[in-house]
Each structure stands twice: as C-alpha cells, then as structure tokens.
PDBQT receptor file of N, H, CA, C and O in Angstrom, charges set to zero:
ATOM      1  N   UNK A   1      10.187  13.257  16.637  1.00  0.00    +0.000 N 
ATOM      2  CA  UNK A   1      10.275  12.066  16.122  1.00  0.00    +0.000 C 
ATOM      3  C   UNK A   1       8.881  11.745  15.558  1.00  0.00    +0.000 C 
ATOM      4  O   UNK A   1       8.619  11.343  14.424  1.00  0.00    +0.000 OA
ATOM      5  N   UNK A   2       7.983  12.017  16.639  1.00  0.00    +0.000 N 
ATOM      6  H   UNK A   2       8.196  12.343  17.561  1.00  0.00    +0.000 HD
ATOM      7  CA  UNK A   2       6.433  11.798  16.373  1.00  0.00    +0.000 C 
ATOM      8  C   UNK A   2       6.219  12.853  15.160  1.00  0.00    +0.000 C 
ATOM      9  O   UNK A   2       5.997  12.451  14.018  1.00  0.00    +0.000 OA
ATOM     10  N   UNK A   3       6.302  14.257  15.492  1.00  0.00    +0.000 N 
ATOM     11  H   UNK A   3       6.483  14.584  16.419  1.00  0.00    +0.000 HD
ATOM     12  CA  UNK A   3       6.067  15.206  14.058  1.00  0.00    +0.000 C 
ATOM     13  C   UNK A   3       6.520  14.591  12.764  1.00  0.00    +0.000 C 
ATOM     14  O   UNK A   3       5.693  14.425  11.866  1.00  0.00    +0.000 OA
ATOM     15  N   UNK A   4       7.538  14.307  12.636  1.00  0.00    +0.000 N 
ATOM     16  H   UNK A   4       8.209  14.442  13.365  1.00  0.00    +0.000 HD
ATOM     17  CA  UNK A   4       8.519  13.690  11.463  1.00  0.00    +0.000 C 
ATOM     18  C   UNK A   4       7.591  12.322  10.918  1.00  0.00    +0.000 C 
ATOM     19  O   UNK A   4       7.257  12.129   9.749  1.00  0.00    +0.000 OA
ATOM     20  N   UNK A   5       7.284  11.459  12.069  1.00  0.00    +0.000 N 
ATOM     21  H   UNK A   5       7.555  11.616  13.019  1.00  0.00    +0.000 HD
ATOM     22  CA  UNK A   5       6.522  10.113  11.607  1.00  0.00    +0.000 C 
ATOM     23  C   UNK A   5       5.213  10.748  10.974  1.00  0.00    +0.000 C 
ATOM     24  O   UNK A   5       4.904  10.534   9.802  1.00  0.00    +0.000 OA
ATOM     25  N   UNK A   6       4.630  11.369  11.641  1.00  0.00    +0.000 N 
ATOM     26  H   UNK A   6       4.881  11.543  12.593  1.00  0.00    +0.000 HD
ATOM     27  CA  UNK A   6       3.281  12.032  11.088  1.00  0.00    +0.000 C 
ATOM     28  C   UNK A   6       3.302  12.457   9.669  1.00  0.00    +0.000 C 
ATOM     29  O   UNK A   6       2.608  11.882   8.831  1.00  0.00    +0.000 OA
ATOM     30  N   UNK A   7       4.259  13.679   9.312  1.00  0.00    +0.000 N 
ATOM     31  H   UNK A   7       4.823  14.147   9.994  1.00  0.00    +0.000 HD
ATOM     32  CA  UNK A   7       4.499  14.176   8.373  1.00  0.00    +0.000 C 
ATOM     33  C   UNK A   7       4.836  12.887   7.150  1.00  0.00    +0.000 C 
ATOM     34  O   UNK A   7       4.030  12.746   6.230  1.00  0.00    +0.000 OA
ATOM     35  N   UNK A   8       5.981  12.059   7.230  1.00  0.00    +0.000 N 
ATOM     36  H   UNK A   8       6.636  12.174   7.977  1.00  0.00    +0.000 HD
ATOM     37  CA  UNK A   8       6.148  11.015   6.450  1.00  0.00    +0.000 C 
ATOM     38  C   UNK A   8       4.894  10.195   6.141  1.00  0.00    +0.000 C 
ATOM     39  O   UNK A   8       4.736   9.749   5.005  1.00  0.00    +0.000 OA
ATOM     40  N   UNK A   9       3.934   9.964   7.175  1.00  0.00    +0.000 N 
ATOM     41  H   UNK A   9       4.063  10.326   8.098  1.00  0.00    +0.000 HD
ATOM     42  CA  UNK A   9       2.875   8.937   6.981  1.00  0.00    +0.000 C 
ATOM     43  C   UNK A   9       1.665   9.842   6.245  1.00  0.00    +0.000 C 
ATOM     44  O   UNK A   9       0.830   9.309   5.514  1.00  0.00    +0.000 OA
ATOM     45  N   UNK A  10       1.679  11.154   6.508  1.00  0.00    +0.000 N 
ATOM     46  H   UNK A  10       2.357  11.587   7.101  1.00  0.00    +0.000 HD
ATOM     47  CA  UNK A  10       0.442  11.729   5.925  1.00  0.00    +0.000 C 
ATOM     48  C   UNK A  10      -0.785  11.742   6.625  1.00  0.00    +0.000 C 
ATOM     49  O   UNK A  10      -1.733  12.420   6.228  1.00  0.00    +0.000 OA
ATOM     50  N   UNK A  11      -0.829  11.094   7.562  1.00  0.00    +0.000 N 
ATOM     51  H   UNK A  11      -0.059  10.543   7.885  1.00  0.00    +0.000 HD
ATOM     52  CA  UNK A  11      -1.962  11.428   8.460  1.00  0.00    +0.000 C 
ATOM     53  C   UNK A  11      -1.807  11.883   9.873  1.00  0.00    +0.000 C 
ATOM     54  O   UNK A  11      -0.727  12.339  10.249  1.00  0.00    +0.000 OA
ATOM     55  N   UNK A  12      -2.867  11.780  10.703  1.00  0.00    +0.000 N 
ATOM     56  H   UNK A  12      -3.744  11.410  10.398  1.00  0.00    +0.000 HD
ATOM     57  CA  UNK A  12      -2.762  12.198  12.140  1.00  0.00    +0.000 C 
ATOM     58  C   UNK A  12      -3.083  11.124  13.190  1.00  0.00    +0.000 C 
ATOM     59  O   UNK A  12      -4.013  11.278  13.981  1.00  0.00    +0.000 OA
ATOM     60  N   UNK A  13      -2.297  10.028  13.186  1.00  0.00    +0.000 N 
ATOM     61  H   UNK A  13      -1.541   9.902  12.543  1.00  0.00    +0.000 HD
ATOM     62  CA  UNK A  13      -2.617   8.981  14.246  1.00  0.00    +0.000 C 
ATOM     63  C   UNK A  13      -2.548   9.537  15.594  1.00  0.00    +0.000 C 
ATOM     64  O   UNK A  13      -1.750  10.398  15.963  1.00  0.00    +0.000 OA
ATOM     65  N   UNK A  14      -3.688   8.826  16.485  1.00  0.00    +0.000 N 
ATOM     66  H   UNK A  14      -4.337   8.127  16.185  1.00  0.00    +0.000 HD
ATOM     67  CA  UNK A  14      -3.566   9.135  17.986  1.00  0.00    +0.000 C 
ATOM     68  C   UNK A  14      -2.436   8.374  18.554  1.00  0.00    +0.000 C 
ATOM     69  O   UNK A  14      -2.071   7.213  18.372  1.00  0.00    +0.000 OA
ATOM     70  N   UNK A  15      -1.894   9.506  19.427  1.00  0.00    +0.000 N 
ATOM     71  H   UNK A  15      -2.191  10.449  19.575  1.00  0.00    +0.000 HD
ATOM     72  CA  UNK A  15      -0.724   8.813  19.934  1.00  0.00    +0.000 C 
ATOM     73  C   UNK A  15      -0.816   8.687  21.308  1.00  0.00    +0.000 C 
ATOM     74  O   UNK A  15      -1.183   9.646  21.987  1.00  0.00    +0.000 OA
ATOM     75  N   UNK A  16      -0.495   7.507  21.852  1.00  0.00    +0.000 N 
ATOM     76  H   UNK A  16      -0.197   6.729  21.300  1.00  0.00    +0.000 HD
ATOM     77  CA  UNK A  16      -0.867   6.987  22.847  1.00  0.00    +0.000 C 
ATOM     78  C   UNK A  16       0.269   6.644  23.970  1.00  0.00    +0.000 C 
ATOM     79  O   UNK A  16       0.992   5.679  23.721  1.00  0.00    +0.000 OA
ATOM     80  N   UNK A  17       0.503   7.436  25.316  1.00  0.00    +0.000 N 
ATOM     81  H   UNK A  17      -0.084   8.220  25.518  1.00  0.00    +0.000 HD
ATOM     82  CA  UNK A  17       1.649   7.262  26.015  1.00  0.00    +0.000 C 
ATOM     83  C   UNK A  17       1.344   6.350  27.005  1.00  0.00    +0.000 C 
ATOM     84  O   UNK A  17       0.389   6.464  27.773  1.00  0.00    +0.000 OA
ATOM     85  N   UNK A  18       2.303   5.264  26.994  1.00  0.00    +0.000 N 
ATOM     86  H   UNK A  18       3.079   5.172  26.370  1.00  0.00    +0.000 HD
ATOM     87  CA  UNK A  18       2.104   3.853  28.352  1.00  0.00    +0.000 C 
ATOM     88  C   UNK A  18       3.560   3.856  29.069  1.00  0.00    +0.000 C 
ATOM     89  O   UNK A  18       4.707   4.197  28.779  1.00  0.00    +0.000 OA
ATOM     90  N   UNK A  19       2.925   3.331  30.079  1.00  0.00    +0.000 N 
ATOM     91  H   UNK A  19       1.993   3.055  30.315  1.00  0.00    +0.000 HD
ATOM     92  CA  UNK A  19       4.123   2.999  31.211  1.00  0.00    +0.000 C 
ATOM     93  C   UNK A  19       3.852   3.989  32.416  1.00  0.00    +0.000 C 
ATOM     94  O   UNK A  19       3.075   4.941  32.356  1.00  0.00    +0.000 OA
ATOM     95  N   UNK A  20       4.573   3.643  33.469  1.00  0.00    +0.000 N 
ATOM     96  H   UNK A  20       5.204   2.870  33.518  1.00  0.00    +0.000 HD
ATOM     97  CA  UNK A  20       4.453   4.216  34.830  1.00  0.00    +0.000 C 
ATOM     98  C   UNK A  20       5.062   5.648  34.614  1.00  0.00    +0.000 C 
ATOM     99  O   UNK A  20       4.777   6.423  35.526  1.00  0.00    +0.000 OA
ATOM    100  N   UNK A  21       5.666   6.053  33.833  1.00  0.00    +0.000 N 
ATOM    101  H   UNK A  21       5.898   5.423  33.092  1.00  0.00    +0.000 HD
ATOM    102  CA  UNK A  21       6.231   7.683  33.612  1.00  0.00    +0.000 C 
ATOM    103  C   UNK A  21       5.611   8.337  32.749  1.00  0.00    +0.000 C 
ATOM    104  O   UNK A  21       5.861   9.518  32.510  1.00  0.00    +0.000 OA
ATOM    105  N   UNK A  22       4.556   7.534  32.059  1.00  0.00    +0.000 N 
ATOM    106  H   UNK A  22       4.354   6.574  32.254  1.00  0.00    +0.000 HD
ATOM    107  CA  UNK A  22       3.790   8.356  30.915  1.00  0.00    +0.000 C 
ATOM    108  C   UNK A  22       3.105   9.590  31.297  1.00  0.00    +0.000 C 
ATOM    109  O   UNK A  22       3.134  10.520  30.492  1.00  0.00    +0.000 OA
ATOM    110  N   UNK A  23       2.495   9.732  32.405  1.00  0.00    +0.000 N 
ATOM    111  H   UNK A  23       2.471   8.976  33.059  1.00  0.00    +0.000 HD
ATOM    112  CA  UNK A  23       1.920  10.830  32.769  1.00  0.00    +0.000 C 
ATOM    113  C   UNK A  23       3.026  12.076  32.838  1.00  0.00    +0.000 C 
ATOM    114  O   UNK A  23       2.774  13.173  32.341  1.00  0.00    +0.000 OA
ATOM    115  N   UNK A  24       4.031  11.834  33.380  1.00  0.00    +0.000 N 
ATOM    116  H   UNK A  24       4.235  10.943  33.784  1.00  0.00    +0.000 HD
ATOM    117  CA  UNK A  24       5.145  12.946  33.322  1.00  0.00    +0.000 C 
ATOM    118  C   UNK A  24       5.474  13.297  31.961  1.00  0.00    +0.000 C 
ATOM    119  O   UNK A  24       5.291  14.458  31.596  1.00  0.00    +0.000 OA
ATOM    120  N   UNK A  25       5.964  12.386  31.124  1.00  0.00    +0.000 N 
ATOM    121  H   UNK A  25       6.113  11.443  31.421  1.00  0.00    +0.000 HD
ATOM    122  CA  UNK A  25       6.124  12.950  29.715  1.00  0.00    +0.000 C 
ATOM    123  C   UNK A  25       4.972  13.402  29.116  1.00  0.00    +0.000 C 
ATOM    124  O   UNK A  25       5.189  14.428  28.472  1.00  0.00    +0.000 OA
ATOM    125  N   UNK A  26       3.803  13.020  29.081  1.00  0.00    +0.000 N 
ATOM    126  H   UNK A  26       3.627  12.186  29.604  1.00  0.00    +0.000 HD
ATOM    127  CA  UNK A  26       2.543  13.555  28.350  1.00  0.00    +0.000 C 
ATOM    128  C   UNK A  26       2.679  14.876  28.949  1.00  0.00    +0.000 C 
ATOM    129  O   UNK A  26       2.553  15.778  28.120  1.00  0.00    +0.000 OA
ATOM    130  N   UNK A  27       2.917  15.289  30.241  1.00  0.00    +0.000 N 
ATOM    131  H   UNK A  27       3.020  14.556  30.914  1.00  0.00    +0.000 HD
ATOM    132  CA  UNK A  27       2.871  16.730  30.775  1.00  0.00    +0.000 C 
ATOM    133  C   UNK A  27       3.932  17.820  30.131  1.00  0.00    +0.000 C 
ATOM    134  O   UNK A  27       3.816  19.005  30.443  1.00  0.00    +0.000 OA
ATOM    135  N   UNK A  28       4.978  17.385  29.216  1.00  0.00    +0.000 N 
ATOM    136  H   UNK A  28       5.072  16.422  28.963  1.00  0.00    +0.000 HD
ATOM    137  CA  UNK A  28       5.833  18.016  28.817  1.00  0.00    +0.000 C 
ATOM    138  C   UNK A  28       5.824  17.921  26.888  1.00  0.00    +0.000 C 
ATOM    139  O   UNK A  28       6.435  18.650  26.107  1.00  0.00    +0.000 OA
ATOM    140  N   UNK A  29       5.127  17.041  26.657  1.00  0.00    +0.000 N 
ATOM    141  H   UNK A  29       4.631  16.449  27.292  1.00  0.00    +0.000 HD
ATOM    142  CA  UNK A  29       5.043  16.579  25.383  1.00  0.00    +0.000 C 
ATOM    143  C   UNK A  29       3.894  17.583  24.584  1.00  0.00    +0.000 C 
ATOM    144  O   UNK A  29       2.921  18.080  25.151  1.00  0.00    +0.000 OA
ATOM    145  N   UNK A  30       4.214  17.745  23.249  1.00  0.00    +0.000 N 
ATOM    146  H   UNK A  30       5.005  17.341  22.789  1.00  0.00    +0.000 HD
ATOM    147  CA  UNK A  30       2.901  18.208  22.731  1.00  0.00    +0.000 C 
ATOM    148  C   UNK A  30       2.229  17.558  21.565  1.00  0.00    +0.000 C 
ATOM    149  O   UNK A  30       1.520  18.213  20.801  1.00  0.00    +0.000 OA
ATOM    150  N   UNK A  31       2.490  15.986  21.384  1.00  0.00    +0.000 N 
ATOM    151  H   UNK A  31       3.065  15.454  22.004  1.00  0.00    +0.000 HD
ATOM    152  CA  UNK A  31       2.344  15.265  20.645  1.00  0.00    +0.000 C 
ATOM    153  C   UNK A  31       1.346  14.102  21.221  1.00  0.00    +0.000 C 
ATOM    154  O   UNK A  31       0.671  13.385  20.483  1.00  0.00    +0.000 OA
ATOM    155  N   UNK A  32       1.353  14.028  22.552  1.00  0.00    +0.000 N 
ATOM    156  H   UNK A  32       1.902  14.611  23.151  1.00  0.00    +0.000 HD
ATOM    157  CA  UNK A  32       0.710  13.002  23.122  1.00  0.00    +0.000 C 
ATOM    158  C   UNK A  32      -0.555  13.304  23.085  1.00  0.00    +0.000 C 
ATOM    159  O   UNK A  32      -0.805  14.483  23.337  1.00  0.00    +0.000 OA
ATOM    160  N   UNK A  33      -1.662  12.443  22.793  1.00  0.00    +0.000 N 
ATOM    161  H   UNK A  33      -1.459  11.486  22.588  1.00  0.00    +0.000 HD
ATOM    162  CA  UNK A  33      -3.056  12.498  22.605  1.00  0.00    +0.000 C 
ATOM    163  C   UNK A  33      -3.507  11.692  23.940  1.00  0.00    +0.000 C 
ATOM    164  O   UNK A  33      -4.335  12.350  24.571  1.00  0.00    +0.000 OA
ATOM    165  N   UNK A  34      -3.277  10.793  24.375  1.00  0.00    +0.000 N 
ATOM    166  H   UNK A  34      -2.605  10.259  23.863  1.00  0.00    +0.000 HD
ATOM    167  CA  UNK A  34      -3.991  10.083  25.572  1.00  0.00    +0.000 C 
ATOM    168  C   UNK A  34      -2.796   9.165  26.316  1.00  0.00    +0.000 C 
ATOM    169  O   UNK A  34      -1.812   8.598  25.839  1.00  0.00    +0.000 OA
ATOM    170  N   UNK A  35      -3.254   9.252  27.558  1.00  0.00    +0.000 N 
ATOM    171  H   UNK A  35      -4.053   9.711  27.946  1.00  0.00    +0.000 HD
ATOM    172  CA  UNK A  35      -2.246   8.672  28.639  1.00  0.00    +0.000 C 
ATOM    173  C   UNK A  35      -3.048   7.571  28.935  1.00  0.00    +0.000 C 
ATOM    174  O   UNK A  35      -4.235   7.690  29.237  1.00  0.00    +0.000 OA
ATOM    175  N   UNK A  36      -2.373   6.343  28.852  1.00  0.00    +0.000 N 
ATOM    176  H   UNK A  36      -1.408   6.246  28.606  1.00  0.00    +0.000 HD
ATOM    177  CA  UNK A  36      -2.952   5.067  29.339  1.00  0.00    +0.000 C 
ATOM    178  C   UNK A  36      -1.599   4.340  30.384  1.00  0.00    +0.000 C 
ATOM    179  O   UNK A  36      -0.849   3.569  29.787  1.00  0.00    +0.000 OA
ATOM    180  N   UNK A  37      -1.399   4.521  31.459  1.00  0.00    +0.000 N 
ATOM    181  H   UNK A  37      -2.008   5.148  31.945  1.00  0.00    +0.000 HD
ATOM    182  CA  UNK A  37      -0.235   4.225  32.075  1.00  0.00    +0.000 C 
ATOM    183  C   UNK A  37      -0.416   2.684  32.513  1.00  0.00    +0.000 C 
ATOM    184  O   UNK A  37       0.602   2.065  32.822  1.00  0.00    +0.000 OA
ATOM    185  N   UNK A  38      -1.491   2.129  32.548  1.00  0.00    +0.000 N 
ATOM    186  H   UNK A  38      -2.318   2.631  32.297  1.00  0.00    +0.000 HD
ATOM    187  CA  UNK A  38      -1.634   0.453  32.750  1.00  0.00    +0.000 C 
ATOM    188  C   UNK A  38      -1.921  -0.273  31.276  1.00  0.00    +0.000 C 
ATOM    189  O   UNK A  38      -2.537  -1.330  31.412  1.00  0.00    +0.000 OA
ATOM    190  N   UNK A  39      -1.671  -0.001  30.186  1.00  0.00    +0.000 N 
ATOM    191  H   UNK A  39      -1.171   0.857  30.075  1.00  0.00    +0.000 HD
ATOM    192  CA  UNK A  39      -2.331  -0.552  28.934  1.00  0.00    +0.000 C 
ATOM    193  C   UNK A  39      -1.689  -1.795  28.849  1.00  0.00    +0.000 C 
ATOM    194  O   UNK A  39      -2.355  -2.691  28.329  1.00  0.00    +0.000 OA
ATOM    195  N   UNK A  40      -0.395  -2.109  29.288  1.00  0.00    +0.000 N 
ATOM    196  H   UNK A  40       0.146  -1.382  29.710  1.00  0.00    +0.000 HD
ATOM    197  CA  UNK A  40       0.156  -3.335  29.010  1.00  0.00    +0.000 C 
ATOM    198  C   UNK A  40      -0.555  -4.465  29.951  1.00  0.00    +0.000 C 
ATOM    199  O   UNK A  40      -0.708  -5.628  29.576  1.00  0.00    +0.000 OA
ATOM    200  N   UNK A  41      -0.963  -3.976  31.205  1.00  0.00    +0.000 N 
ATOM    201  H   UNK A  41      -0.838  -3.031  31.510  1.00  0.00    +0.000 HD
ATOM    202  CA  UNK A  41      -1.193  -4.542  32.125  1.00  0.00    +0.000 C 
ATOM    203  C   UNK A  41      -2.544  -4.889  31.930  1.00  0.00    +0.000 C 
ATOM    204  O   UNK A  41      -2.820  -6.054  32.218  1.00  0.00    +0.000 OA
ATOM    205  N   UNK A  42      -3.476  -4.158  31.504  1.00  0.00    +0.000 N 
ATOM    206  H   UNK A  42      -3.252  -3.212  31.270  1.00  0.00    +0.000 HD
ATOM    207  CA  UNK A  42      -4.753  -4.139  31.177  1.00  0.00    +0.000 C 
ATOM    208  C   UNK A  42      -5.041  -5.498  30.157  1.00  0.00    +0.000 C 
ATOM    209  O   UNK A  42      -5.775  -6.474  30.314  1.00  0.00    +0.000 OA
ATOM    210  N   UNK A  43      -4.076  -5.085  28.989  1.00  0.00    +0.000 N 
ATOM    211  H   UNK A  43      -3.480  -4.293  28.861  1.00  0.00    +0.000 HD
ATOM    212  CA  UNK A  43      -4.119  -6.304  27.988  1.00  0.00    +0.000 C 
ATOM    213  C   UNK A  43      -3.753  -7.645  28.567  1.00  0.00    +0.000 C 
ATOM    214  O   UNK A  43      -4.419  -8.588  28.140  1.00  0.00    +0.000 OA
ATOM    215  N   UNK A  44      -2.992  -7.862  29.295  1.00  0.00    +0.000 N 
ATOM    216  H   UNK A  44      -2.451  -7.096  29.642  1.00  0.00    +0.000 HD
ATOM    217  CA  UNK A  44      -2.420  -9.142  29.868  1.00  0.00    +0.000 C 
ATOM    218  C   UNK A  44      -3.724  -9.686  30.557  1.00  0.00    +0.000 C 
ATOM    219  O   UNK A  44      -4.111 -10.837  30.356  1.00  0.00    +0.000 OA
ATOM    220  N   UNK A  45      -4.385  -8.800  31.382  1.00  0.00    +0.000 N 
ATOM    221  H   UNK A  45      -4.070  -7.865  31.545  1.00  0.00    +0.000 HD
ATOM    222  CA  UNK A  45      -5.729  -9.285  32.390  1.00  0.00    +0.000 C 
ATOM    223  C   UNK A  45      -6.851  -9.598  31.480  1.00  0.00    +0.000 C 
ATOM    224  O   UNK A  45      -7.613 -10.445  31.947  1.00  0.00    +0.000 OA
ATOM    225  N   UNK A  46      -7.208  -9.086  30.142  1.00  0.00    +0.000 N 
ATOM    226  H   UNK A  46      -6.589  -8.398  29.763  1.00  0.00    +0.000 HD
ATOM    227  CA  UNK A  46      -7.811  -9.255  29.358  1.00  0.00    +0.000 C 
ATOM    228  C   UNK A  46      -7.392 -10.807  28.668  1.00  0.00    +0.000 C 
ATOM    229  O   UNK A  46      -8.325 -11.595  28.512  1.00  0.00    +0.000 OA
ATOM    230  N   UNK A  47      -6.368 -11.125  28.368  1.00  0.00    +0.000 N 
ATOM    231  H   UNK A  47      -5.610 -10.485  28.495  1.00  0.00    +0.000 HD
ATOM    232  CA  UNK A  47      -5.856 -12.171  27.922  1.00  0.00    +0.000 C 
ATOM    233  C   UNK A  47      -5.945 -13.453  28.711  1.00  0.00    +0.000 C 
ATOM    234  O   UNK A  47      -6.095 -14.601  28.294  1.00  0.00    +0.000 OA
ATOM    235  N   UNK A  48      -5.791 -12.900  30.226  1.00  0.00    +0.000 N 
ATOM    236  H   UNK A  48      -5.669 -11.967  30.565  1.00  0.00    +0.000 HD
ATOM    237  CA  UNK A  48      -5.935 -14.008  31.138  1.00  0.00    +0.000 C 
ATOM    238  C   UNK A  48      -7.117 -14.571  31.131  1.00  0.00    +0.000 C 
ATOM    239  O   UNK A  48      -7.288 -15.782  30.990  1.00  0.00    +0.000 OA
ATOM    240  N   UNK A  49      -8.214 -13.549  31.314  1.00  0.00    +0.000 N 
ATOM    241  H   UNK A  49      -8.075 -12.565  31.428  1.00  0.00    +0.000 HD
ATOM    242  CA  UNK A  49      -9.602 -13.879  31.462  1.00  0.00    +0.000 C 
ATOM    243  C   UNK A  49      -9.998 -14.934  30.073  1.00  0.00    +0.000 C 
ATOM    244  O   UNK A  49     -10.817 -15.840  30.228  1.00  0.00    +0.000 OA
ATOM    245  N   UNK A  50      -9.335 -14.702  28.757  1.00  0.00    +0.000 N 
ATOM    246  H   UNK A  50      -8.670 -13.966  28.631  1.00  0.00    +0.000 HD
ATOM    247  CA  UNK A  50      -9.808 -15.618  27.873  1.00  0.00    +0.000 C 
ATOM    248  C   UNK A  50      -9.437 -17.103  27.838  1.00  0.00    +0.000 C 
ATOM    249  O   UNK A  50      -9.923 -17.928  27.064  1.00  0.00    +0.000 OA
ATOM    250  N   UNK A  51      -8.360 -17.372  28.932  1.00  0.00    +0.000 N 
ATOM    251  H   UNK A  51      -7.966 -16.702  29.560  1.00  0.00    +0.000 HD
ATOM    252  CA  UNK A  51      -8.054 -18.574  29.249  1.00  0.00    +0.000 C 
ATOM    253  C   UNK A  51      -8.871 -19.312  29.664  1.00  0.00    +0.000 C 
ATOM    254  O   UNK A  51      -8.565 -20.466  29.966  1.00  0.00    +0.000 OA
TER     255      UNK A  51
C-alpha cells in the first residue's frame, strides 16, 4: 500500500511506524524509514506541558 501511495503521489515521503509493535513490523517491512514507538505518548506529554 505504501509503495502504491508513493507512486500515486510522485514523491518519496518519510514513512514513520508508531506504536508498541512498530519495531516488529519495521523488521519485516521494506518501506518503513523510522520507528517511533512512543510518538503518540510523546506528543501528549508535549501538549500537557503547554497547558
């Protein structure tokens, strides 16, 4: 699916895997560039510090 989307877009976006199992998925995927397993939690932490 990622390969098809990249072809349709005509660009090469950075693909980021997130979540607890992202490390496992990234190990078998040829399209994932970066693994950030705690991206959502990190974002929530940043938002809470702004309040």
